[in-house]
Backbone bond lengths (Angstrom), bond angles and torsions (degrees), N, CA, C in turn:
res aa  C-N    CA-C-N  psi(-1)  N-CA   C-N-CA  omega(-1)  CA-C   N-CA-C  phi
1 M - - - 1.424 - - 1.507 110.00 -
2 S 1.357 116.82 135.93 1.456 120.18 -177.06 1.517 111.49 -78.70
3 D 1.301 115.83 159.15 1.453 121.94 179.78 1.537 108.19 -87.89
4 L 1.326 116.78 107.28 1.461 120.95 -176.53 1.516 113.19 -64.98
5 S 1.322 117.73 -25.95 1.462 119.25 -178.79 1.522 111.60 -63.94
6 N 1.312 119.13 -24.14 1.457 122.89 177.27 1.543 111.36 -84.47
7 S 1.349 117.04 -11.54 1.465 120.61 -176.75 1.524 112.58 -90.89
8 Y 1.329 116.66 -18.80 1.453 121.10 -175.41 1.535 110.48 -108.53
9 L 1.334 114.51 143.10 1.457 120.89 176.61 1.515 109.03 -118.11
10 G 1.339 116.37 142.49 1.453 121.06 172.21 1.511 109.53 -71.35
11 R 1.313 117.52 173.73 1.467 122.43 -177.76 1.522 111.57 -56.88
12 A 1.328 117.40 -47.98 1.468 120.58 -177.91 1.538 111.15 -64.80
13 E 1.325 117.44 -41.15 1.460 120.94 179.78 1.531 110.87 -68.27
14 A 1.326 116.41 -39.21 1.475 120.37 178.10 1.537 110.91 -65.65
15 A 1.316 115.82 -41.46 1.481 119.53 178.46 1.541 110.42 -63.10
16 Q 1.312 115.49 -42.35 1.471 120.25 179.27 1.531 110.18 -65.12
17 F 1.336 117.19 -40.40 1.455 123.26 179.42 1.538 110.91 -60.01
18 I 1.333 116.34 -41.55 1.457 122.65 179.82 1.524 111.77 -80.49
19 G 1.327 116.37 -32.29 1.465 121.20 -178.90 1.518 112.93 95.82
20 V 1.338 115.52 31.51 1.475 120.34 177.57 1.514 108.49 -129.85
21 D 1.324 115.48 170.41 1.456 121.74 176.61 1.540 108.69 -75.24
22 K 1.335 117.43 150.43 1.471 119.15 178.97 1.534 112.73 -64.88
23 C 1.330 117.66 -25.23 1.484 120.35 175.51 1.530 109.38 -67.68
24 T 1.313 116.62 -32.71 1.470 120.73 176.91 1.513 110.74 -62.74
25 L 1.333 116.50 -40.93 1.483 119.55 177.49 1.535 110.88 -62.04
26 S 1.312 116.98 -40.47 1.473 120.21 178.77 1.521 110.49 -65.21
27 R 1.331 116.88 -42.05 1.459 121.21 179.86 1.511 110.15 -65.10
28 W 1.331 116.11 -46.03 1.483 119.96 178.57 1.522 111.07 -57.34
29 F 1.341 116.23 -40.55 1.477 119.05 -179.85 1.524 109.80 -63.31
30 S 1.341 116.68 -45.51 1.452 119.15 -179.09 1.523 112.69 -66.09
31 E 1.332 116.49 -25.78 1.468 121.77 176.68 1.528 112.56 -86.93
32 G 1.307 116.24 -9.23 1.462 121.22 179.31 1.526 114.13 75.98
33 V 1.315 117.08 25.25 1.479 120.50 -178.00 1.520 114.47 -118.41
34 G 1.306 118.46 -5.81 1.455 120.95 -175.70 1.509 113.39 -87.98
35 P 1.349 115.91 -179.19 1.459 120.53 177.99 1.531 109.65 -68.85
36 P 1.346 116.68 154.27 1.458 119.09 177.63 1.505 112.20 -64.33
37 R 1.313 115.69 151.48 1.470 120.32 -179.00 1.510 109.64 -141.04
38 I 1.310 113.96 167.44 1.469 122.75 178.39 1.530 106.59 -125.44
39 K 1.304 116.73 136.04 1.453 119.26 175.49 1.518 107.98 -114.06
40 V 1.337 115.19 123.31 1.460 122.84 179.25 1.517 105.81 -118.91
41 G 1.317 116.27 103.18 1.462 119.43 -175.02 1.517 107.09 65.83
42 R 1.317 116.56 -123.31 1.456 121.26 178.83 1.527 111.82 -94.66
43 R 1.314 116.30 -6.97 1.463 121.16 -175.58 1.530 111.89 -88.22
44 V 1.330 115.42 132.79 1.458 122.03 177.54 1.526 107.53 -104.44
45 L 1.324 116.15 127.13 1.458 121.91 -177.95 1.524 110.63 -124.88
46 Y 1.305 115.78 146.91 1.461 122.75 177.28 1.546 108.47 -122.99
47 L 1.316 116.95 126.82 1.437 121.29 174.83 1.530 108.00 -73.46
48 K 1.324 117.05 123.58 1.453 120.95 -173.46 1.539 111.26 -57.79
49 T 1.328 118.12 -41.08 1.468 119.79 179.07 1.524 111.79 -64.67
50 S 1.345 117.77 -32.87 1.452 121.17 177.53 1.511 111.36 -67.94
51 I 1.335 116.50 -37.78 1.489 119.79 175.46 1.524 110.40 -63.38
52 E 1.319 115.96 -43.76 1.471 120.78 179.87 1.554 110.09 -62.51
53 E 1.330 116.71 -42.38 1.468 119.59 177.15 1.514 111.46 -64.25
54 W 1.305 117.45 -40.95 1.460 122.52 178.90 1.525 110.42 -62.64
55 L 1.341 115.56 -43.36 1.466 119.14 178.80 1.550 110.26 -63.96
56 R 1.319 117.28 -41.96 1.474 120.96 177.67 1.532 111.15 -59.62
57 S 1.334 116.07 -36.49 1.469 119.65 -179.14 1.528 111.25 -68.51
58 K 1.305 118.37 -16.41 1.462 123.40 -179.96 1.528 112.19 -91.48
59 E 1.311 118.03 -5.90 1.469 121.13 -178.62 1.524 110.73 -65.93
60 V 1.305 115.38 140.67 1.462 121.40 175.78 1.526 108.26 -128.37
61 S 1.313 115.36 147.98 1.467 120.13 175.01 1.506 109.05 -100.09
62 P 1.316 117.73 150.56 1.455 119.03 179.01 1.518 109.94 -65.69
63 S 1.293 116.24 144.04 1.457 123.18 179.31 1.525 109.05 -79.33
64 R 1.334 116.54 142.29 1.477 119.94 174.82 1.520 110.88 -65.32
65 D 1.323 116.60 -22.47 1.449 121.00 -177.47 1.548 112.15 -89.11
66 A 1.307 116.33 -2.13 1.477 119.05 -177.19 1.513 108.61 -66.44
67 N 1.315 114.09 144.58 1.486 120.06 179.35 1.508 109.22 -74.02
68 P 1.340 118.50 130.05 1.487 119.93 176.27 1.508 109.71 -68.89
69 L 1.306 115.45 153.07 1.483 120.50 179.37 1.460 110.20 -74.74
C-alpha cells in the first residue's frame, strides 16, 4: 500500500509545484478554473497526480496557421 501522505500537497507546496502564488490557487478555485482540491477541516490538500493531470489538460499545440517569428 502506498503512503498517501506523499501523494498530497498543502496549498503552499501545490502553488510552488505549479509556479504560482498560493492566493492564485484560491482565486482559481473560486473561479472554477484551478486544479481539484480536497478540504479536510481547515486544511486544503491537492493530490499531486490531479495537479499533473490538470496541467496536462492545459497543454496546447502550436497551430499550423500561426505566424512564424
